[in-house]
DSSP file (Angstrom, degrees, kcal/mol; ACC not computed):
  #  RESIDUE AA STRUCTURE BP1 BP2  ACC     N-H-->O    O-->H-N    N-H-->O    O-->H-N    TCO  KAPPA ALPHA  PHI   PSI    X-CA   Y-CA   Z-CA
    1    1 A M              0   0    0      0, 0.0     2,-0.4     0, 0.0     0, 0.0   0.000 360.0 360.0 360.0 134.2    0.0    0.0    0.0
    2    2 A T        -     0   0    0      1,-0.1     3,-0.1     3,-0.0     0, 0.0  -0.677 360.0-119.6 -86.7 135.3    1.3    3.4   -0.9
    3    3 A A        -     0   0    0     -2,-0.4    -1,-0.1     1,-0.1     3,-0.0  -0.441  36.9-101.9 -69.5 145.8    1.3    6.1    1.7
    4    4 A P        -     0   0    0      0, 0.0     2,-0.7     0, 0.0    -1,-0.1  -0.328  33.2-108.8 -66.9 152.0   -0.7    9.2    0.9
    5    5 A R  E     -A   28   0A   0     23,-0.6    23,-3.5    -3,-0.1     2,-0.3  -0.746  40.6-149.5 -80.7 117.9    1.0   12.3   -0.3
    6    6 A L  E     -A   27   0A   0     -2,-0.7     2,-0.4    21,-0.2    21,-0.2  -0.684  13.4-168.0 -97.2 145.0    0.7   14.8    2.6
    7    7 A L  E     -A   26   0A   0     19,-2.5    19,-2.5    -2,-0.3     2,-0.5  -0.989  16.4-138.5-131.5 138.2    0.6   18.5    2.2
    8    8 A L  E     +AB  25  54A   0     46,-0.5    46,-2.9    -2,-0.4     2,-0.3  -0.862  31.7 174.8 -95.3 126.8    0.9   21.2    4.9
    9    9 A V  E     -AB  24  53A   0     15,-2.3    15,-3.3    -2,-0.5     2,-0.4  -0.959  17.8-166.7-134.1 151.2   -1.6   24.0    4.4
   10   10 A R  E     -AB  23  52A   0     42,-2.1    42,-3.0    -2,-0.3    13,-0.1  -1.000  32.7-108.5-136.3 135.6   -2.6   27.1    6.3
   11   11 A L  E     - B   0  51A   0     11,-0.6    40,-0.3    -2,-0.4     3,-0.1  -0.349  44.9-105.8 -61.8 141.9   -5.7   29.3    5.8
   12   12 A R    >>  -     0   0    0     38,-2.8     3,-1.8     1,-0.1     4,-0.8  -0.227  40.7 -85.2 -69.0 156.3   -4.9   32.6    4.2
   13   13 A R  B 34 S+e   16   0B   0      1,-0.2    -1,-0.1     2,-0.2     4,-0.1  -0.371 117.5  25.9 -57.6 137.4   -4.9   35.9    6.1
   14   14 A G  T 34 S+     0   0    0      2,-0.8    -1,-0.2    -3,-0.1     3,-0.1   0.129 101.1  85.5  92.7 -20.9   -8.5   37.3    6.1
   15   15 A V  T <4 S-     0   0    0     -3,-1.8     2,-0.3     1,-0.2    -2,-0.2   0.902 109.4  -3.2 -76.5 -42.3  -10.2   33.9    5.7
   16   16 A V  B  < S-e   13   0B   0     -4,-0.8    -2,-0.8    -5,-0.1    -1,-0.2  -0.897  93.5 -80.1-138.1 168.2  -10.1   33.3    9.5
   17   17 A G    >   -     0   0    0     -2,-0.3     3,-1.8    -4,-0.1     4,-0.3  -0.281  47.9-104.3 -66.7 158.6   -8.7   35.2   12.5
   18   18 A E  G >  S+     0   0    0      1,-0.3     3,-1.5     2,-0.2    -1,-0.1   0.833 119.2  59.8 -55.7 -36.6   -4.9   34.9   13.2
   19   19 A S  G 3  S+     0   0    0      1,-0.3    -1,-0.3     2,-0.0    -2,-0.0   0.701 105.8  49.4 -68.8 -16.9   -5.5   32.6   16.1
   20   20 A R  G <  S+     0   0    0     -3,-1.8     2,-1.8     1,-0.1    -1,-0.3   0.347  79.9 102.5-101.0   4.8   -7.2   30.1   13.8
   21   21 A R    <   +     0   0    0     -3,-1.5    39,-0.3    -4,-0.3     2,-0.2  -0.416  51.7 152.1 -86.9  62.8   -4.4   30.1   11.1
   22   22 A V        -     0   0    0     -2,-1.8     2,-0.7    37,-0.1   -11,-0.6  -0.488  53.0-100.9 -89.1 163.3   -2.9   26.8   12.2
   23   23 A V  E     -Ac  10  61A   0     37,-2.9    39,-2.6    -2,-0.2   -13,-0.2  -0.764  41.5-164.1 -88.7 117.3   -1.0   24.5    9.9
   24   24 A H  E     -A    9   0A   0    -15,-3.3   -15,-2.3    -2,-0.7     2,-0.5  -0.626  13.7-134.1 -98.2 158.1   -3.3   21.6    8.8
   25   25 A I  E     +A    8   0A   0     -2,-0.2    16,-2.3   -17,-0.2     2,-0.3  -0.964  27.2 179.0-112.8 126.9   -2.2   18.3    7.2
   26   26 A V  E     -AD   7  40A   0    -19,-2.5   -19,-2.5    -2,-0.5     2,-0.6  -0.939  31.3-123.1-125.9 149.5   -4.2   17.1    4.2
   27   27 A A  E     -A    6   0A   0     12,-0.6    12,-0.2    -2,-0.3   -21,-0.2  -0.832  30.3-144.6 -87.3 120.5   -3.8   14.0    2.0
   28   28 A F  E     -A    5   0A   0    -23,-3.5   -23,-0.6    -2,-0.6     3,-0.1  -0.766  16.9-123.9 -91.8 126.6   -3.4   15.3   -1.5
   29   29 A P        -     0   0    0      0, 0.0    -1,-0.1     0, 0.0     9,-0.0  -0.221  33.5 -89.6 -67.3 157.2   -5.1   13.1   -4.2
   30   30 A D  S    S+     0   0    0      2,-0.0     2,-0.1     0, 0.0     3,-0.1  -0.282  90.0  54.6 -61.2 151.0   -3.1   11.7   -7.1
   31   31 A G  S    S-     0   0    0      1,-0.1     0, 0.0    -3,-0.1     0, 0.0  -0.359  87.1 -96.2 107.3 169.9   -3.0   13.8  -10.2
   32   32 A E  S    S+     0   0    0     -2,-0.1     2,-0.3     2,-0.1    -1,-0.1   0.640  87.2  98.4-100.5 -17.7   -1.9   17.4  -10.8
   33   33 A E  S    S-     0   0    0     -3,-0.1     0, 0.0     1,-0.1     0, 0.0  -0.532  73.5-126.3 -78.0 136.2   -5.2   19.2  -10.6
   34   34 A I        -     0   0    0     -2,-0.3    -1,-0.1     1,-0.1    -2,-0.1  -0.686  29.4-128.3 -79.8 125.6   -6.1   20.9   -7.3
   35   35 A P        -     0   0    0      0, 0.0     3,-0.1     0, 0.0    -1,-0.1  -0.213  20.6-107.7 -70.8 165.7   -9.5   19.7   -6.1
   36   36 A E  S    S+     0   0    0      1,-0.2    12,-3.1    11,-0.1     2,-0.3   0.828  99.9   5.4 -61.3 -32.9  -12.4   22.1   -5.2
   37   37 A S  E     -F   47   0C   0     10,-0.3     2,-0.3     2,-0.0    10,-0.2  -0.992  60.6-156.8-150.8 155.9  -11.8   21.1   -1.5
   38   38 A L  E     -F   46   0C   0      8,-2.5     8,-3.4    -2,-0.3     2,-0.6  -0.962  16.1-138.8-128.5 148.6   -9.5   19.1    0.7
   39   39 A T  E     -F   45   0C   0     -2,-0.3   -12,-0.6   -12,-0.2     6,-0.2  -0.949  17.5-138.8-112.5 122.8  -10.3   17.7    4.1
   40   40 A A  B >   -D   26   0A   0      4,-2.8     3,-2.0    -2,-0.6   -14,-0.2  -0.291  29.6-105.6 -71.2 161.5   -7.7   18.0    6.8
   41   41 A Y  T 3  S+     0   0    0    -16,-2.3    -1,-0.1     1,-0.3   -15,-0.1   0.729 122.5  58.6 -62.3 -20.5   -7.1   15.1    9.1
   42   42 A C  T 3  S-     0   0    0    -17,-0.3    -1,-0.3     2,-0.1   -16,-0.1   0.608 123.6-104.5 -81.8 -11.8   -8.8   17.1   11.9
   43   43 A G  S <  S+     0   0    0     -3,-2.0     2,-0.2     1,-0.3    -2,-0.1   0.306  71.1 146.3 105.3  -7.8  -12.0   17.3    9.7
   44   44 A E        -     0   0    0     -5,-0.1    -4,-2.8     1,-0.1     2,-0.5  -0.454  45.2-136.3 -65.1 127.8  -11.6   21.0    8.6
   45   45 A L  E     -F   39   0C   0     -6,-0.2     2,-0.6    -2,-0.2    -6,-0.2  -0.779  18.9-163.7 -87.6 124.3  -12.9   21.5    5.1
   46   46 A I  E     -F   38   0C   0     -8,-3.4    -8,-2.5    -2,-0.5     2,-0.2  -0.939   7.0-148.6-116.4 114.0  -10.5   23.6    3.1
   47   47 A L  E >   -F   37   0C   0     -2,-0.6     3,-2.1   -10,-0.2     4,-0.3  -0.519  32.1 -91.6 -82.7 146.6  -11.8   25.2   -0.1
   48   48 A R  T 3  S+     0   0    0    -12,-3.1    -1,-0.1     1,-0.3   -12,-0.1  -0.293 112.6  21.4 -55.7 134.4   -9.6   25.8   -3.1
   49   49 A G  T 3  S+     0   0    0      2,-0.2    -1,-0.3    -3,-0.1   -13,-0.0   0.315 102.8  87.5  90.3  -7.8   -8.2   29.4   -3.0
   50   50 A T  S <  S+     0   0    0     -3,-2.1   -38,-2.8   -39,-0.1     2,-0.3   0.498  85.7  49.2-100.7  -4.0   -8.6   29.8    0.8
   51   51 A A  E     -B   11   0A   0     -4,-0.3     2,-0.4   -40,-0.3   -40,-0.3  -0.895  68.3-133.6-134.5 161.2   -5.3   28.3    1.9
   52   52 A E  E     -B   10   0A   0    -42,-3.0   -42,-2.1    -2,-0.3     2,-0.4  -0.934  22.3-128.5-113.4 138.9   -1.6   28.5    1.2
   53   53 A A  E     -B    9   0A   0     -2,-0.4     2,-0.4   -44,-0.2   -44,-0.2  -0.695  23.7-141.9 -83.4 137.0    0.6   25.4    0.7
   54   54 A L  E     -B    8   0A   0    -46,-2.9   -46,-0.5    -2,-0.4     4,-0.0  -0.820  10.2-154.9-103.1 139.4    3.7   25.4    2.9
   55   55 A T  S    S+     0   0    0     -2,-0.4    -1,-0.1     1,-0.2    -2,-0.0   0.637  82.5  13.1 -86.1 -14.9    7.0   24.1    1.6
   56   56 A K  S    S-     0   0    0    -48,-0.1     2,-0.2     2,-0.0    -1,-0.2  -0.980  97.0 -79.4-152.8 158.9    8.3   23.4    5.1
   57   57 A P        +     0   0    0      0, 0.0     2,-0.3     0, 0.0     3,-0.0  -0.443  63.4 144.8 -63.2 128.4    6.8   23.2    8.6
   58   58 A C        +     0   0    0     -2,-0.2     2,-0.1     2,-0.1    -2,-0.0  -0.958  38.6  23.7-160.3 150.1    6.3   26.6   10.1
   59   59 A G  S    S-     0   0    0     -2,-0.3   -37,-0.1   -37,-0.1   -49,-0.0  -0.242 102.8 -30.5  85.0-177.7    3.8   28.2   12.4
   60   60 A M        -     0   0    0    -39,-0.3   -37,-2.9    -2,-0.1     2,-0.1  -0.620  65.2-136.7 -78.5 123.5    1.4   26.6   14.9
   61   61 A P  B     -c   23   0A   0      0, 0.0     2,-0.7     0, 0.0   -37,-0.2  -0.452  19.2-110.7 -78.5 153.4    0.4   23.1   14.0
   62   62 A C     >  -     0   0    0    -39,-2.6     4,-2.1     1,-0.2     5,-0.2  -0.759  27.5-153.3 -77.6 114.9   -3.2   21.8   14.3
   63   63 A T  H  > S+     0   0    0     -2,-0.7     4,-2.1     1,-0.2    -1,-0.2   0.848  91.8  54.3 -65.8 -33.4   -2.8   19.3   17.1
   64   64 A L  H  > S+     0   0    0      2,-0.2     4,-2.1     1,-0.2    -1,-0.2   0.888 107.6  50.6 -68.1 -37.0   -5.7   17.2   16.0
   65   65 A C  H  > S+     0   0    0      2,-0.2     4,-2.5     1,-0.2    -2,-0.2   0.927 110.5  49.9 -62.3 -44.1   -4.1   16.9   12.5
   66   66 A L  H  < S+     0   0    0     -4,-2.1    -2,-0.2     1,-0.2    -1,-0.2   0.898 112.0  48.6 -60.2 -39.9   -0.8   15.8   14.1
   67   67 A W  H  < S+     0   0    0     -4,-2.1    -1,-0.2     1,-0.2    -2,-0.2   0.880 120.2  35.0 -67.1 -39.5   -2.7   13.2   16.2
   68   68 A R  H  < S+     0   0    0     -4,-2.1    -2,-0.2    -5,-0.1    -1,-0.2   0.663  90.2 104.2 -95.0 -18.5   -4.6   11.7   13.3
   69   69 A A  S  < S-     0   0    0     -4,-2.5     2,-0.1    -5,-0.2   -43,-0.0  -0.338  80.5-101.2 -66.6 146.2   -2.2   12.0   10.4
   70   70 A P        -     0   0    0      0, 0.0    -1,-0.1     0, 0.0    -2,-0.1  -0.364  34.3-119.4 -67.7 145.9   -0.5    8.7    9.4
   71   71 A L        -     0   0    0      1,-0.1    -3,-0.0    -3,-0.1     0, 0.0  -0.495  33.9 -99.8 -78.4 153.1    3.0    8.1   10.6
   72   72 A P        -     0   0    0      0, 0.0    -1,-0.1     0, 0.0     0, 0.0  -0.329  48.7 -90.6 -67.9 159.0    5.8    7.6    8.0
   73   73 A P        -     0   0    0      0, 0.0     5,-0.1     0, 0.0     0, 0.0  -0.314  50.2 -93.3 -66.8 154.5    6.8    4.0    7.3
   74   74 A P    >   -     0   0    0      0, 0.0     3,-2.4     0, 0.0     4,-0.5  -0.312  40.5-105.0 -64.0 155.3    9.6    2.5    9.4
   75   75 A P  G >  S+     0   0    0      0, 0.0     3,-1.2     0, 0.0     7,-0.1   0.811 119.2  64.1 -53.3 -32.7   13.1    2.9    7.9
   76   76 A S  G 3  S+     0   0    0      1,-0.2     0, 0.0     0, 0.0     0, 0.0   0.715 104.2  47.3 -65.5 -18.7   13.1   -0.8    6.9
   77   77 A E  G <  S+     0   0    0     -3,-2.4    -1,-0.2     2,-0.1     0, 0.0   0.431  87.7 107.0-101.6  -1.6   10.2   -0.2    4.6
   78   78 A L  S <  S-     0   0    0     -3,-1.2     3,-0.1    -4,-0.5     4,-0.0  -0.482  79.5-101.8 -76.4 148.5   11.6    2.9    2.8
   79   79 A P    >   -     0   0    0      0, 0.0     3,-1.8     0, 0.0    -1,-0.1  -0.302  51.2 -82.6 -64.6 154.7   12.8    2.5   -0.7
   80   80 A A  T 3  S+     0   0    0      1,-0.3     0, 0.0     2,-0.1     0, 0.0  -0.328 116.7  20.0 -58.3 135.9   16.6    2.3   -1.3
   81   81 A G  T 3         0   0    0     -3,-0.1    -1,-0.3     1,-0.1    -3,-0.0   0.451 360.0 360.0  83.9   1.5   18.2    5.7   -1.3
   82   82 A A    <         0   0    0     -3,-1.8    -2,-0.1    -7,-0.1    -1,-0.1   0.478 360.0 360.0 -82.5 360.0   15.3    7.5    0.5
């Protein structure tokens, strides 16, 4: 089974108040097209255009997303050279 491709996203300024701009974890579907919405592991529905994708972890994480997101595979299951 292939692990889902995970993406870190944060709602844009003005969409929600600063205290709610936490970093969510979403499973990004296969393909290149961005879907109309993504659902974070915490259950937050994120509509296209309302969030920014982050290239690295930064900011306050959503603790429920951290709790529910899948763990990476153990090193013994990683492909060679990973």
